[in-house]
Kinemage of the C-alpha trace (Angstrom):
@kinemage 1
@onewidth
@group {chain A} dominant
@subgroup {mainchain}
@vectorlist {calphas} color= white
{ca met a 1} P 29.367 7.911 10.843
{ca pro a 2} L 28.425 4.211 11.158
{ca asp a 3} L 24.800 5.227 11.873
{ca phe a 4} L 24.745 7.352 8.730
{ca ile a 5} L 25.998 4.478 6.605
{ca ser a 6} L 23.637 2.033 8.274
{ca asn a 7} L 20.691 4.391 7.681
{ca leu a 8} L 21.743 4.885 4.077
{ca ile a 9} L 21.849 1.126 3.493
{ca gln a 10} L 18.483 0.646 5.194
{ca asp a 11} L 16.907 3.454 3.142
{ca lys a 12} L 18.252 1.902 -0.043
{ca lys a 13} L 16.737 -1.484 0.882
{ca arg a 14} L 13.397 0.151 1.682
{ca tyr a 15} L 13.432 2.042 -1.603
{ca lys a 16} L 14.216 -1.102 -3.612
{ca gln a 17} L 11.302 -2.859 -1.896
{ca phe a 18} L 9.105 0.162 -2.583
{ca leu a 19} L 9.933 -0.023 -6.311
{ca lys a 20} L 9.268 -3.749 -6.361
{ca asp a 21} L 5.883 -3.220 -4.697
{ca val a 22} L 5.006 -0.361 -7.045
{ca asn a 23} L 5.791 -2.551 -10.053
{ca ala a 24} L 3.363 -5.158 -8.703
{ca leu a 25} L 0.494 -2.648 -8.815
{ca pro a 26} L -1.846 -2.424 -11.804
{ca ala a 27} L -0.529 0.075 -14.376
{ca pro a 28} L -2.706 3.113 -13.553
{ca tyr a 29} L -1.761 2.914 -9.857
{ca ala a 30} L 1.928 2.278 -10.543
{ca gln a 31} L 2.243 5.059 -13.100
{ca thr a 32} L 0.433 7.539 -10.875
{ca leu a 33} L 2.534 6.623 -7.857
{ca met a 34} L 5.762 6.973 -9.814
{ca ala a 35} L 4.653 10.398 -11.057
{ca ile a 36} L 3.863 11.453 -7.471
{ca gln a 37} L 7.238 10.111 -6.328
{ca lys a 38} L 9.037 12.104 -9.002
{ca tyr a 39} L 7.181 15.242 -7.940
{ca leu a 40} L 7.893 14.707 -4.225
{ca trp a 41} L 11.610 14.123 -4.850
{ca asn a 42} L 11.798 17.753 -5.982
{ca phe a 43} L 10.981 18.900 -2.446
{ca ala a 44} L 12.410 16.206 -0.196
{ca arg a 45} L 15.700 15.882 1.578
{ca ser a 46} L 17.663 12.852 0.512
{ca gly a 47} L 16.384 9.626 2.041
{ca ser a 48} L 13.671 11.269 4.101
{ca ile a 49} L 10.796 10.795 1.683
{ca ile a 50} L 10.616 6.995 1.843
{ca glu a 51} L 8.107 6.940 4.715
{ca pro a 52} L 5.535 9.118 2.921
{ca leu a 53} L 6.053 7.111 -0.258
{ca glu a 54} L 5.453 3.862 1.611
{ca glu a 55} L 2.248 5.266 3.084
{ca ile a 56} L 1.004 6.300 -0.351
{ca leu a 57} L 1.963 2.849 -1.631
{ca his a 58} L -0.147 1.160 1.059
{ca leu a 59} L -3.081 3.411 0.193
{ca phe a 60} L -2.707 2.509 -3.488
{ca gln a 61} L -2.347 -1.211 -2.714
{ca glu a 62} L -5.549 -1.210 -0.665
{ca ser a 63} L -7.368 0.825 -3.289
{ca ala a 64} L -6.203 -1.436 -6.114
{ca ala a 65} L -7.405 -4.501 -4.192
{ca glu a 66} L -10.827 -2.845 -3.851
{ca asn a 67} L -10.826 -1.577 -7.470
{ca val a 68} L -11.056 2.052 -6.354
{ca pro a 69} L -10.206 4.271 -9.344
{ca val a 70} L -6.997 6.305 -9.057
{ca gln a 71} L -8.825 9.601 -9.507
{ca gln a 72} L -11.062 8.734 -6.570
{ca ile a 73} L -7.937 8.295 -4.424
{ca ile a 74} L -6.102 11.445 -5.423
{ca gly a 75} L -9.015 13.664 -6.449
{ca ser a 76} L -9.092 15.925 -9.475
{ca asp a 77} L -5.776 17.659 -8.739
{ca pro a 78} L -2.713 15.423 -8.251
{ca val a 79} L -0.639 18.443 -7.178
{ca ala a 80} L -3.054 19.180 -4.334
{ca phe a 81} L -2.902 15.502 -3.315
{ca ala a 82} L 0.913 15.579 -3.277
{ca glu a 83} L 0.983 18.848 -1.341
{ca asp a 84} L -1.428 17.413 1.237
{ca ile a 85} L 1.046 14.569 1.691
{ca met a 86} L 4.017 16.938 1.932
{ca val a 87} L 2.570 19.062 4.731
{ca gln a 88} L 2.238 15.920 6.864
{ca tyr a 89} L 6.033 15.441 6.733
{ca pro a 90} L 7.621 18.858 7.314
{ca glu a 91} L 10.837 17.320 8.638
{ca ala a 92} L 11.350 15.509 5.345
{ca leu a 93} L 11.021 18.501 3.083
{ca trp a 94} L 13.657 21.101 2.443
{ca leu a 95} L 10.986 23.295 0.853
{ca ile a 96} L 9.118 23.689 4.149
{ca lys a 97} L 12.412 24.348 5.935
{ca tyr a 98} L 13.136 27.226 3.563
{ca gln a 99} L 9.571 28.521 3.753
{ca asn a 100} L 9.829 28.670 7.543
{ca gln a 101} L 13.259 30.269 7.303
{ca leu a 102} L 11.877 32.986 5.023
{ca arg a 103} L 8.976 33.622 7.399
{ca gln a 104} L 11.394 33.948 10.317
{ca gln a 105} L 13.718 36.291 8.423
{ca val a 106} L 10.848 38.596 7.447
{ca lys a 107} L 9.532 38.553 11.000
{ca glu a 108} L 12.973 39.503 12.312
{ca ala a 109} L 13.317 42.251 9.692
{ca glu a 110} L 9.971 43.723 10.734
{ca gln a 111} L 11.233 44.014 14.319
{ca leu a 112} L 14.157 46.268 13.290
């Protein structure tokens, strides 16, 4: 239990720093990143999505420093961009867990 609480506190600190860093970005980057975060939260297990968010943040920070337009970073479809991120973190997403569970259940049913 102490590890759980410690991890929870650490995740909260990381998330607060993430928000602070996002707010320091120019508006188009910050708004886009917050929209992506909101989308990803729909599929993530609690606390497990901070690492992908931090990686996206670093990408946006570097791109903002180089004046790379947001659309050049994420492409023409922000959903596809977010899904590409999600598949890199299957352990963080309950959606992928349930997709794999469904695949396994159908496979088992076919063997009956």
